[in-house]
N, C-alpha and C positions, 0 to 999 in steps of 0.2 A: 606837660600837658593839660588840657581843660577834660575836667570830668566829661565821664558818657555815661550815658545811662543804665549801661549794661551794668553796672558798678552795684545796682540795687538788690538787698539782699531777699527782702518779698518776693518783688514780680519776679518774671521772668527779663530781668536785663530792665527793669523798668527804670527811670530817670531821675525821679524824685526822692529823699533819704528815707528810708525806712527802718521801723521801732526792730531793733533785735529781741530776740527772748532773751526770758531772766536768768539764766543760766551760763551766758556770754557776759561779760563783765565789760563793762564800758569804757574799755580802751577802743574805743572807734575812732579812728580819723575821718576829720570832714574838713574838705577844701572848699573856699569861697570859687564862688565864679570868678569873680575879681581875679583872683591869685592864678585862676589856670589860664588864664589869658597872658597871665604874665611871665617875665622868664623863669628859670630856674631858682634865680638869685634871690626871688621873690619868699617872703615868708611866709605861713597859712598860720589861722589861726588855731591854735588846739581846742578842742573839747573837751570841758570839764566834766566832772560827776553831776551837773546839776541838772533838774530836769528839765531845761530847757534844750538842755542837747536829744532829750529823745524825741522833740519834736520835731516834725517834717520839712523841710527846708526845698526850696524850689532853687537853690542857687546851690546846695551841692550834694554829694558824692558821698555815699558809706560802703565801702568794701568790707563785705565777712570778715575776719579775720579769727583764726581759733589761736589759743593760749600756742598748741603745735605749732604753728606757722610762725613763722618770722619775716613776716610781708613789712615791703614800703612803710617808717614810722609815719611817713607822709600821706599815707593810701592813693600815691599818685597811681591813675592806669595807666595799664603800658601796652594797650593795644597797638601803636604805630609801631612798637620794636617785632611785635608778632608780622606785621604786613610789610615793614623794612628788609624781613630778614628777608621775605619773598622775591620784591622787588627786587633789592638789592642781586639777589642770587640769579635770576631772571635777564636783569638788563645788564648785570656783569659778565654774564657769559655768552650774554652776543656780542659783548663789542669784543670780548678777548675774540669770539670765531670771525667776529668783522674785520678785526685787528690781524687775526693771520692772515685770512683770506687778501687783505692789502698787500699783505707786506710779501705773502706767497706770491702774489701775481707781478710784482717789482721786481721781486725777483727772477720770475720768468720772463719780463719781460729783459732784463738785465743778461740773464744767461743766454737767451735768443739773439743779441746782438752778439755776444763774444760768442757763439757757437758760428756766427757769419765771418765770424774774423779768421776762427781755427781754418774755417773749411778752404777760407783765402789761402793761409798756411800749407795747407794740405797739397791743393793746387799747381800754387809755386814748386811748392818740396815734393815735385812727384817722382821726379828722377830719383830720390834717395829710394822711395819706396818701391822703384822697382827691381833694385840689383837684390831683392828678396832680404834683406833685413826685414823682420817685424819689429814697432816699437814697442816695448813693456809696458803693460794694462797697468793703470796709475792705480795705486794702494785705496787712493781714496775710494774711487771708483765702484772698487769693491766692497769697501765698507757701507757706501751706499747702499748697493744691492743687497748685499746681505740685512742689513740693518731695514729695508722694503719688503724682504722676503717675511723677515721677523713679525713685522707687522701686518704684514698680510695671512700669516696665518692664524694670530692672535684674532685677526678680523673674522675671519670664515667661521672659527671656533663661536665669537659671541654669534655671529649671524646664525648659525645651526643650532644656538641653545635657545634663543626667541625665537625661529622660524619653526618648533615642534614639527619638524623633520625627523626626530628620534626621540626615543622614548624617553629619556630626559629633558628634551625640549619640550614634549609635550607634557611633563609632568612639573614639569618649570611654571609653563606658561597657564594651565588649571591653578596651580597653588597661586599663583600671580593675581589671577583673576580672585579666586577666593579668598587672599587676604583682603583683596579690595573692600569686595563685600562685608567680608569682617569689621573693618576700618570704617565701612558706613554705617552699619550696625551700631558701633560704638558710639556715633556721632549721633543717631537718633537716641543713645539711652541720655549722652552730655547733654541734650538738646532741651531736657527736661530742667536744667543747671542754668544759672546765671553764666550771661554770654561772656564773661572775665568774673574768674573766682581765683584767690590763693588756696593753692591745695599743693601739698607734700610728696613729690615724686615718689619716694621712698614707702608711702602708706597709700598711694592713691593704683588702686588693682586696675582699674580700667585707662590708665595715664600709663602704666608699665605695659600692659599687651599693648597700647599705639604706639609706645617707642618701637616692641620690638618688630611690628607690620612695616615700620616705616625705616626702621635700618635693614629691613628686608627691601625694601622699594628702594631705596637708595642704591643697594647692591646690583638691583635688577636695573636699574637707571645707568647703571654702568656700564651692564653688559648691551644695553641699548646704544649708548653713545660708542661703544668701541666698534656694535656692528652696522652704525650709519652710515651709510656713504655720503651722503648730502648732510655734515653737521648743522646747517642754518636750519634746513627745513624738516630735521629732527628738533632743534631749540623748539620751533614754531608748533609742534605738532601739541592734540588735545589733552594726550596722553603726557607729552613733558610739562605741558603749562598745569595740569592736576598736580603733579610731583612736587613743581615751584612752591604753589601755593601752599601743600600738603605738609609736605617731609619737614622742609627749613621750621617752622612755628612748632614743632614738636619739639625740637633740641631747644629753641627758645624757652618753653612752659619749663623742661628740667635746670636751667640757666635762672633761671625767673622765679621757680616756682610756685608759679603762676600758671594757671591754664584760660587760653581764648577760643571760644569757639571759631568764630573767625569764618575761613574758607574749606572748612570742610567739609562741608555737603558737594562739593566739586566732585569728591568719590564716587557720586551717583552716575558720573560718566564714565566709567567702567562699564556698566549695564550696557552698553553699546556693544560691547564684541561676546555676549552673549550666545550671538548664534553661532560666533566663529568657535568657542570651545567644546558647543554641543556638537559643532559639526568635528572637531577633532578627537571626537568620544566617539564617533558613528552614531549618535542619539539620531542628529537632523540627517536624512537622506534625499529626500524630496524638496525642490522646488514650491511648492507649495508652504511647506512647513519652516523652510529656512525664511522664504519672503515673511511668513507669520511670527516668526519669533523677533527679524529684523522689526518689523513695525511693532512689534509691542515694546521692544527693548529701546528702540529710538524714542518713541513717546513718552513710556515711564521715565528713563533719565531725563531726559528734560524737564519732566512734571518735576521732579523730586530736586531738580537744581535750580530751578528757580524759585520753588516755595522755599527750600534752605539761603536762597538772595532774600528772599520775603520776611524772612525770620531772622536774620541776622539784621537788617536797617532797618524794620519796625520794634525792635529790641532794643538798638541802639539808639534811636534819633537820628537827626542832621548835624553833623557834625560845627555847621554854620551857627545853626540853633542850642550851640553848646550842649548837646545828646538833651535836651526838655524836652521835645514833642514825642519823644518817644511810647509805646503802647505794649501794654504784657499778652503776647502775641505767642501758642503753644506750638510749635512744629509741624504738628497736625490739626490744628486751626489754620496753617498756610497753605497745605496740603491744599484741604478743603477750599481756601480763596482762590487757590489759581486753576480749580476745577471750574469752582463757576465762571471765573472768567472763560477761561478757554470756549466754555460750553457757550459763552453769553447771556447767561440767564443774571447772575449779580443778582441774588436775594435780597443785597447791603445789609445783612447782620455781620457781616467782616469784612472790613476795608484797609485800604493801608491810608494811615493819617500824615507817615513822613513825607519827605518831598522826594527822596531818593527812591523811597516805594512805589509811589504816585509815577513818577519820571519811567519808572522800571515796568510798571503794569500797561502804561501806554505804549511800547515800543513792544513788551511782552503779548499783548491782547491780538497785534495784526499776526505776529507769527505762529503764535498759539492758534489760532481761528482757523487761520490754514489748517497748521497741522491737525487738530481735531476737525474739523471737516474734510479731510482731504484721510487722516487714515484708521480714525473709527469708522466709517463706512467700508473699508477698502476690509480692517481689521474680522469686522465681522461677519464678510461676506466669506472671508476662508472660513471662518470658524464655522459659517452655516453649511459650508460646500464641501468640506474635507471629510466628514466621515459618511456624506450621502451614500455614496457606492464606493466609499473604500473600507477598508476594514479587513478582516480575513474570512473564510467559512469554516465553519463550525463543523465537521462531521456529526453523522445522527448514528446512533449506534443501529447497527443491524440493518442500516440503509445506504444502498449504494448513490454515488452521483457522479455524474456523468460533465462533463467540460464542453460547451460549445461556443466556438470562435470564430472568427474569418466575417464574412460578411452580416453583419447582426440587422437587420431592419425591421421594419413591422411585417414587412409581406412576408420577407425570407422566416420571422420567426414568427409568424401567425401560420404558416403553412406547416413548420418543422411540427409546433405543439400541437395542430390541430389533429398530423396522425400520428405523432409520439403516445401522446394523453388520450386514443380512440378509445371508448369505453367497452368497444369487442376486445383490445388487448387483454382484460380480465384487469386486475388490479395490479396497476405500476407502480412497484416499488420501487423508482428511483426518481431523485432530487436533478434537475436540471440547472447548472451554473454555467451563466451567459457572461462571458469574458468578453469587452470589446474599450476601446482605445476612448471613446466617444460616448459622454454622455446620452441616455435614450432620450427621444421627443415625448411630449407630453401625452401623444397618442401608444406610442410603444410603452411608455411609464405606464398606464391606463392599464394595456394587457399584460404588465407585468404582474401589475396589482391583482387582478383579476385569477391571477393563479399564484398566489401568493403562497400556497401552502405545498407546492412542488418547484417554484421557481426564485432564481434568486437573480442578479445581477449587480457585478463588481466591475467597475473603471479600470482598466490596465491593458496592455499588452501582452501576448503570448511570447514577445521577441526578450522582455523582461522577467531573467529568473525570479527578483522578488516577486512582480504578479502572480506568476506559474506557484510560488511557494503562498500565496496568499489565499489560492483556490485551490489549495492541498488537491493539483496533479499528479502527486506521486501515489494518493490513496484511489483519486479517479478510478473508474471501471472502463470509462475509455473519456475516449478525447474528438469529438466531431468537429471539421473545419467546414464551414460552409463557403459558397463560389458565390461569387458575385455574375449571374450568369447574363446579363444585360451588359456588362462593361466592352467598350471599344476596343480594348487591346488585351485577350483573353490570354495569349504570353506574357503579358504581365499581371494578370490573376492568377494564373499559376503558376509565375515564379513567386510572388507573393507569399500560395498557399503553401509552395514546399519551403519557402522558409520557415515558413511558420513549422512545419513539419521537423525540420532540423534545429530549431528552439528546443519544440519540446521533448523531441529525442535526445537533446541534447543534455536537458536538464534530469529527463527520467527516459532512459531507454526500454521500459520495458511495458508501458504504457503501450494499450493498445489504441491505434488512430484510425479512423473511416476520415479521410477527406473528400473531395468534388477539386475533379478537373475538367476542365472545360475543351483544352485539345487530347487527342490521344497522343499525339509524336510526345509530349510534355511527362507521360507517365512512366516513359525511362527514365528521367531524372531521379525519381522514386527512389531506383534500384540502386542509387549511388550512395543511400544513406547507409551505414553500415546497419543500424539497429534496426532498417525496417525489414520488418520480419511477417511475409505473412502467415505463418506458423502460428502466431500469436495473436491472428485477429487482423491483422492493418489491412485494409482494403483503402483500394483509389476507385471511387465511381466516375469516371469518365463518361461526362455527358453527351459529347458529341459521340462516342464508339457506342454509346446507347439508342440516341436518340437516331441516329441516323441505321445502326440495328434493327427501330423498331420499324424503321419506315420502309426497310430492305426488305421487314419480313412479310409488310403487308403488299409487294410487288409479287409474293408467293402467295399468299391466302390474305386476299384481302380483309380489313377487319380485325386482323391478330395485335394489331399495335394496341387498339383498344380495351381489346380482350389482357393482352399484358399488362397495359399498365392499371388497369381496372384490379387484378390480382394483387397487387403488390400495395397498392392503396388502401387504408380503411376508409369503407362506404359504411355509413350507418342504413340502414331497412328505411325504405319508402315505401309504405305500401300504398296501391292505387287501386280502389275498386274495378274503375272502369274497363272494359276491354280494350285496351290501346298497347303501341308497341310499347309504349313509355312503360306500361305496366310489367310485359314478359322483359325488358331491358334491367329495369329497376332491382328486379329477384336476383338478375344475376351480378348487377352492380356489387349487393351484399357479400359477395364470397370474396375470400381472400384466399392465400397461400400461408398455411401452419404446418407445422412439424410433432409428430409425438412419435412415442415409442409404441413399439406392435406389442401386442399382446402373447404372450406363450403358447396360446391355442392357433396362433399362425404360424408357428416354427414346423417346418416340413413342408408345407405347402408352396406351391408355384407362385410366381408374380401373379399371372394372370389369372390365378385363383381365390387370392386374397385379394386382387383390386377389386374383384366382381363380387366378392361377398361383402366386402366394404361399403360398393353403390348401391347393391341390391338391400342388405339387411341391416348397414348402419348409418344409411345416407349418406357416405363421405366417399370423394373420389382421391383415390389416390392416383399419383402420375409419376413417383420414384421414390425410390429407397437410396439408404445409405449402405452400403455393404462394406463390411469388414473381411478382405482376405487373411490368409491363413498367416501372413506375418502381420497383422495388425493394421494394415492400410487401410485408412478409408479410401474407398470410392464414389459416386453419385452416381447410380442408374437412371436413366430413363427409358421407362418401359421397356424394362428386360425381358427375355423370351422365357417361354418356360421351361427351359432349364436350370433357369434359377430357383435354390429353393430360400424361404427365409428364414435366417439365422434365428438364436434365441438374442435379445436386444440390438434387433434393428429397427433404424432410425427409419420413418416414413413420412413422405412430403404428400402435403392434403391440399385438396379445394374445399374451404367450406366456412358460411358463413359466420361461425363462430368460434370460440376457443376452447369451449367446452363440451363442442358437438365431436371435435376431435378426438376428445380422450372416449369417446367409446372405443376405438382402436386401441385405446392400453388397457379398459375397464374389462373388453369381451373377451366371457368365457363361455367355452364352448356345453359345457355341463348347465350353466346355470342359466345361459341365454338363448341357447339355440332353437327353443322354439317361442320367444319374444316377439311381436309383430312391429311393435311399437320403441322405436330405435330410444326413444328419451327414458325407456324405464330400463338402460341396460346403462347399469352404475358398477361402482366398484361392490365385487363378492369375496367372501371368504374363505374360497378353496387356497387348498397350501399351494399350487403351481404359480396363485398369482402372487402370494406371500411372498414365493419364492423369488421370484421373476422382480418385486419391486427390494427385496433386499440385496440382489445383485445390482439392478438400476433406480438408485433409490430416489435420482432427480429426475423424476417428468419432463422432458423438453414442451414450454409452453410459450407463447408468445412473449409471456416477459421475460424470458431466461433465455439465455446466447445457447448456441449449441457451442459447446464446448467440451465434451466430452473426452473419455482418452483415447487417441488414439485416431483421432480424427483430422489433426493437424501436420501428422507424422510421415506426411510423404514426402517422398525428395524434390516435389513440387510447391512444396508448400501448402496447399490449400486441395478439397477432397478432390479427386478426381470421377470423369464420368465415363465410364465405361461403356463400349461398342454392347448390346443389346442380345444378340444371338450365336451362337458358337458356330452357326451351321452357316453363315453370311461369310466366312472365312472366303476368297478367292477362288474360284473354283479352277480344275484344272487347263481347263479352256483358255479361262482369262490367263493363268500365269504361264501356257503357253504361247500364246500373242502377245508375252509382256518382250518390247522393246528394250531390253537395257542401253539404248544410243539415244532414247529417243525422253526428253523431259516433257511428263506433260503436267504432274502435278508438284507442289513444291515441297522444300526437302522435309516437311513432317508429314505428307499426305491430307490434310488438310483440305487444300485446295486446288484447284485448278489452276493451271501455269502454263505461262509460254514467254516464251523469250524478249527481251527488252524490245520494245518496238520505238522508233522514231514518231514524232507526234503528228509530223508532215503525212505519214504513210496511213493515219486514220483518221485523216479530215476528209468529209466529204463536202463537196458545193452542193448548192441545193440541187441541180438538174439530175446528180449522181445518186443525191438521195431518194430523187422522185423513180429516177429507173430501179434502183434495189429493189423497190415493191414491198418493204418493212415488213413484218406482221408479227403477232405474238412478240413484240420487243417490248423494253420499258424505255420510255421517254424522260430522261431528268430535264428539267428546265432551269439553272439557273442563272441567277443574279449578282455576279460580281466584275471586279474590273483590279486594275492593275495594285490598286493601295488598298483593297477588301482585304480583311482577314480572312486567311483560308479554315476553308470549315472538316478539311479532312474528309475528302470524299472517298478516299480510300474504304471508311468504316461502312459504308454503302455500296461499293461494289464486289466488296469481299463475303459478306452470306447471299451474297446471288453468283458465286464464283466457287461456292463449298462442293466438296469431291464427293458428297454423298449424292452431289446431282448424276446423270452422266452429261457427257460431252455435248448429245443433241437434243438433252435439258435446258440447257443453259439459256436462257433468256438475253438477246440481243441487248444492249446496253448505248443508247444513245444519246450523248449531252448537246444540248443546244443552250449556245449562252456565249462571253466574252472570250476569245479564244486568247488576250493575254490573261486570263484569269484560270484558262484553264490549263495555260503552257506552266506555271505556278504549282498547278496539281498532277501533272503529267507522272511528274517523278514519281510518286507512290503508287499511279497505278498502269504503267509499260509492261508490267509483267501480267496483265489480266487479258485472258481471251476475248474475242466479241466484243471489244468497244469502238465503238467509234464517235466523230466529233463532227458536229454541222455548227460552226461558226454563225452568230447570229444574235437573236435576243428573244427570248417565250415570250415579246408582247406581239411577233410579227406572224399571223396569219399562214404566210407564204412561208416562212421557216417551218414551220407546224404541219401544214399541209404536204409538204416536203418529205417527213419524217412521219409520215401517213399516222399522224396521233388519233385517226378513228379507227386504227386496226390496233392499240396498243395495247396489251396487257397491263399495265400501269404509268400514269403520269406522274412524277414526282417534282414539285415545285419548290423548289429550297433556294433562298439569300444569304447571300455574304454582306450584303449593308445593312443590314436590319440594326444591330448598335451602334450603328453611325450619327440616329438623328434621333433630338431630345423627346420630342414630343412623342411618346408612346402608343397614342390612336395612330401616325404617320408612320410606324416602325415595319410595319406588314404591308405597308402601300403596295410592293413589287406582284410581292405573292396573291396578294388582294385582284389588281388588277390580270393577272395571268389568266386567275383561275376562272373571273368571271369572263377574259376572252377567250380563252376553252368551251366554256360551256354556250357560250351564245352562239359558235360557230355552226354552218349546216353542210350535211355532206349530202352528195348524190348515192342512191339505192343500188346503181350499177356493179355493183361489186359480187352482190349474190349473197349465197347463205352463208353463214359467218360461226363458227362457233361459240358459245357465248364467253364475256370478256370474264366471266366469272367461274367458269367452268372450273369442277374439282379435279384432283388427281384419281388418277385407279389403283385400287387395293391389289399388290400384287397375285399371281396367279389368275388373273382373269385374264383371258387371250380370247374375242372377237372368232378366231376360227375356229374355237374348241366348241365342238359341241355339247361337253358335260360343264359348260363355265355356261352363266347365265351372260347376255348380252352386253358388250362393254357399257358402259355407263360414263356420264357426262359429257356425251356430245350432245348441248342444248343448242339447238337448229332454231335459230330464230331471226327475222329480217336484221339486217345488216345494221348499225351504228351510223342514222343520218342526223344527229343532233350533236352537240357538246356538252349536253349534261349527262347522255348514259358514259361519257367518255370515264371510266374509272381513273379518277384522279384523288392522291394525298397532298395536303398545302403545311408546308410547318409554319406555325405563326410563331409571333414572341410573346405578344401581347393576348391576353387569354380572351378578353373581352373582343377584339376583332373578328371574333369566330363566327359573330353576328353579321357579317359582312360576306361571307361567303356564299350561305344559301338564300333568296330572296324569296323562296317561297316556304320558308319554315315560320314559324310563332313563337321563336323561342325569345323570351324577354332578355335586353342588353346584361340583367345583374346577375342572369341566370350562371351557375359555376359552370367549369368547362364540361366537367364529366356528365352533367345533365342536357347538355345541347345536342342537337341533331347531327352536325357533320361530324363532331368528336363520335357519337352514339355508332354511328354507323363509316367511322372509320377514313373517314376525307380528309380529317382536318385531326393533326399530332403540334402539341406545345410544348415546351425542354421542362414546363412547371410541371408536369405529370409526373418527373423524374424525381421532384424533392424527396416524397414518398421513400426514395428510397434509404437514407441516410436512415432512417428508425428503422426500417424493414432490415437493412444489414445489421444495425446497433442487434438487435434481438435475435436473429438468424442469420451468423454472416454463410450458411450454405443458401438461402434464397438469391442471393447476387450474384452465388455461381452457377446456380441452375440458371435466372435468367437470364447473364452475360452467355450461358453454351444457347440458348434457344436464340438468341437474337444476331450475334456474330458469327453464328455459321460454324463454330468448334475454335476459335480462338484459345491457344497453349500457353504455359509460362515461357515453354523453349521457344517460340512464333515471336513471341512479346519483347522476349530477349536478342534472337536477330533481329528483329526489325528496328530496336535501340540500337544496334548493332554499324546497321546497314541501313536502315530506312526503307527496307525494299527486300520483295520475297525473293528468295533462293529458293532455285529449281533443283529437284532431285529425280535422282533414277525409278522410277517402277520396278520395289520389289515386291515378294509377300506382307513384308514388316510394312512399307508405304501404303501398299493397295487396301490392308488390313482398317487403318483409320479411316477407311470411307464407311465402315460398316459401323454408323450410325443413324438413329432415325432422324427425322424430320417433320416439321408441322405442315402438313398438305390439308385440302379443301375434298369432302368426298359429295357429289352431286345425288340426289335420288331417285331425278328425274327417270333414271336410265340405270340397267345393271342390277346387281344381284340385290342390292337394299331397293328395288323399287316398289316392288311390295308390302315395305315398311313406311313408304314416303305420302301415301293415302291414307291417314286417319291410324297409324302406326304409331304405337310408343316410342319414347324416345330409351327407354329402358332396354327395350327389344334388340333395338338396333346396336346399343350399346353392349351389348353379350355377346349377339351375332357377330359385331366385327373384333371384338376379345379373342371371342373362341377358333374362329375359322381365319383371322386373318391377322392376330397378334397387331389388330390395330386399336388405339385407344382414344377415343371421344373425350372429347372435350369441351364442346360447345357449338353454337349454330349459326347460321349468319341467313338470316330472315328475312325476306324483303317486306318491307316499312307496314305496305297494306293488306300482307296475307291474311291479319284476320279480319279483312268485310268480306262480306259475301258478295259485292259486287266485285267484277274482274276491275284490277285499277291500273293502268298504263305507267306507272309508277316504277323504277328500277331501282330505288333507294333500299339498301337493306340496312338492316341496326343487328349489335351484335347481341347472345345470348349466352351468358355464361355458367355452366354446369346445370343444366334442366333437372328436375326433378327425372325419374324414373317414370312415370304415367304423362308425360308432358306430349302433345300431342302433333304429330308431322305433319308437315304439308309437302308434296311433292318440290316444289320449287327450292327448299331447304339446302344451303350445305354445311356440311359438316366438318367442323375444326377438328383434328384427329394428328396421331401420330403416331405415321404409319415406319415398313420397316426399310432397311435399306436392301433393294435387289439388284443383285448383280448382273444377272442375264437378261435385267430389260435393255443391256445396252447391244447387247449382239446383232439384233437386226439393224441395227444404226450403225454396224462399225465400218461403213463405206462413207460414213459424213466426211466431208471436208470440214478441216481446221481454220479454213482461210475463207473458203467461199461464202460473201454473202446472202449469194440466193440461198445455200444450203440451210443457213440460221436462219431465214424468212420460211423453209417450210416446217421448220419445226416448231410453229405455233400448238402448245396444250398437246405437244405430241406426250410429253409423261401421262397420258391418259392413258399409252397406251403400250400395257406391261406384260411382262409374259416371266412366271419363275419359274421351277420344277414341282409335282406336286409331291404330297408326301412319299409315293410310289415309287420314284424317282431319284429321292435322295439315298438309298442303298445300296446304288449304283457306284457309289463312290465312298467304300470304306477307308478306303486308304487315304484320302483326304481330311478325313472326319477328326482322326486321330489327332491327324497334327493339328488341326483346327481347333482344335479342345485345348493344345497347348499351346499354342500363340496366345488362344484367347484372353489366359494370364497376363499377358504384357501389353495387349494393345488394351488404349487408353484414350482417349479426349476429353478434353473439358469443357 
């Protein structure tokens, strides 16, 4: 064979003869170039010890030989033997497989022909088979079947071993990969030696290790061959080719006592399986990480393999050039050459000189450049993005964190953070962790960066347990789920949030969850989750229930929706010097609802006494308390009567402008602060009683701490109950005697008025029938919707208007004006409520509006079920805005006469027009009838806050003004669901706030009632019993007029504080706000009838005669006796009840001793009758 350049000793396979060191004897063998091309019989000239032997010769090749290595005496290179072993193995096996397939095919064809012949014989000999004799089974067929079964078992065993389905298989696969990398490392070490050299197997340590590795590879190759279904494709696989060109040369090396570096670089192709190995070990779990490792392994393995080929051919030379054009390059220089080639830089410092090397580079640069241009940018992108919102949350010691998920957008997050991190909440030591499966856009990312000290974002899904573990959901204080209020399919959005709750509860059942729900009927699905527990603070904020409840309360006390929305929203105080309506409105807007434990100085005092003391001395308004009964059951009492005495550790609910102000109720000490007039000076003192109280109740409840004190969540109904307010309000003997056990007037819980289900055809009014009914003092509900619109849940609007703490004659008739197709879909939830009628039509038709006497209604409600079907936010409220403007532009004649004021208030109990001892009845504001639609009381529901600017054409609100600062919202004529976003953070800091708000706006829905509605989707009627009638004894929100009545003397220049104390002492009425005419502050009279809300005015606030006072009034049983003859079905009798609630009578205190027998029973029943 021809001499190759790889045999040079001085270089890495250089082609010229090299001078050996002095310690090696001159037994070097030289070989002429001419003899290299001759046959094996040609003789070669031997080298003598003369100096000419040491001169370099271009036509000779010298193989270094040590004294211990008995190399070939001629020094001939044997690279062809190594290569031949691989080629013979590969092509020999390929020939055998093809030969076997050919023979098998021919055998199959022959058997197929023979089978047809046997089948013909069987058909001809069918008679012999019919006589019942069976042909004995051929013994040869049994042997073949047994052999096939044995081979199949071995094949299955081998397949399991190499597929990593078992622990042994995984260990084997990982071991093969590790040994392949080890063999590659040995190649890197040997690459510093000549391409071919004489080595003794017994003394070369690396050769021994490489031999052991390749023996293992050979055994593994056998397993793979046995398990392969298609032997031909297996023989052509990359891993098989790698074994063909790396395993046989090792055995040749042992036999010839020489080593050839050769194609051992192909072991680098094993790196392509690196990602599979990491997946077997459960190290790679995400798609991005798997993709990244795949790209890196393919890129690196191709790079190293190509560098190995260049190293081989450049250090060996071209065979047709007699291996004389080689150059000495290290392997790592070849790696460098390939990199600059792929990147198209090509510095020129290292380049290929051989023809084989250059030819390879021509083809490699095409594929390498494409791979470099596609793989490298993708690898950089994966590395750059994978950790931006990945990773895990690291909890900070001593600091809580909450997880917020669901509908994460710029609007929802900004609204949530603005309320959650409001400065009035004092120091909020809570970190907010947002989890969403979509990375934030630039605006949302900027918002997170502005709050980087308290906000973190992680990309992931709560449906993935791995992502829940990343955000440490098991140690989170709560998980808040936001809903998309503007989605086109509310039921689908609720289903998504319910699935989120299920996933979170499945991962950690004890986590507290507060979720937003869009539809009331979907709340029932949460009760199906076993770990959903109201006792642990789990809450569902139903936006439809609260939104329609707020609107319903505005039908009873106009402007109440605005006041309540401002109470649970955090607003900063904006000071205005000018004497305008905005000044007084904004002073009230800065008030929020807080909770705080009452000082031990209040123990033993009645609620009205404590309430008056807090208002007069502490400048705080207390509206409710948390009361613990003897069995430690917690109840929330709203404005309880003077019978209730404050206990030690009682929690109070306050309306105040700052959390620090509420602490006065906790620090107050009669001994130290009794003579202090400035409430700011009321601070902690060192009295022993206060110290004792702090020892007993160390955690004062502030807005930054949730209300989870002992016993608060121990009631059977899972959340604090709201109890009736006065033991004297148990049904009297007259009512009990008049109870008809065969008539169902209330639902089974006694919380709502009820009637037998009615067909929708019986309540439909034509336009002429509606005009003849002469409706008055009613509620008109204008609803936009069709057969395909999403249901908005009108039951939540009707239920507060049918609360049982109203007498039947006080119920306002409800008339729906809208599409009959839509109302038929809602009717199933409305057919059990009395005094409900439907006028098919459209709210944009003035004829329909005149037919229902819209100018005589107490309130007109405008709703739309089509708002979320429009992409353009500016057009989402077009129907509601058009209907509102249409009504306001209507004109009416003045022939009806003098009517009651549309905004008159309720008369407190205990005042009778016929009683000479009482002041004249108030609230009868006589004024000309409504002649223009502008004066009709309207409340319009909006989806987009910015559309509020279109409701009032005469206001000067800026389009960018926040909703709560606009005139329609301040006047209570507009309501947007966005104001309910603040309930999420308010509920987290104080879960009793949601219970209080829900009770005030829903009319007293109980957990029992919700469970019943979840079962039957309708109210169930119940018989009138003392127990059900006792549930009517709960306070309600009303408006008190000052123009007439017992408080008329305070209406003209009196102080609000005097009115507060008089109403509380005399009638147990708790005042908490004013509904004032917009231009009442002007010295000149104004024709404007618009009013705005003033929340919790100070004691010295001056009243005007036209003011209406928001108050919590007690229930009066005897107010309905004079109306007992009213029909439950007559429309005419219903129309006569316009503002009839202004005429009440209640027995005076002197009359109460006349019923001593029932007093004891009432006290006994009082402990059991509660409502939420």
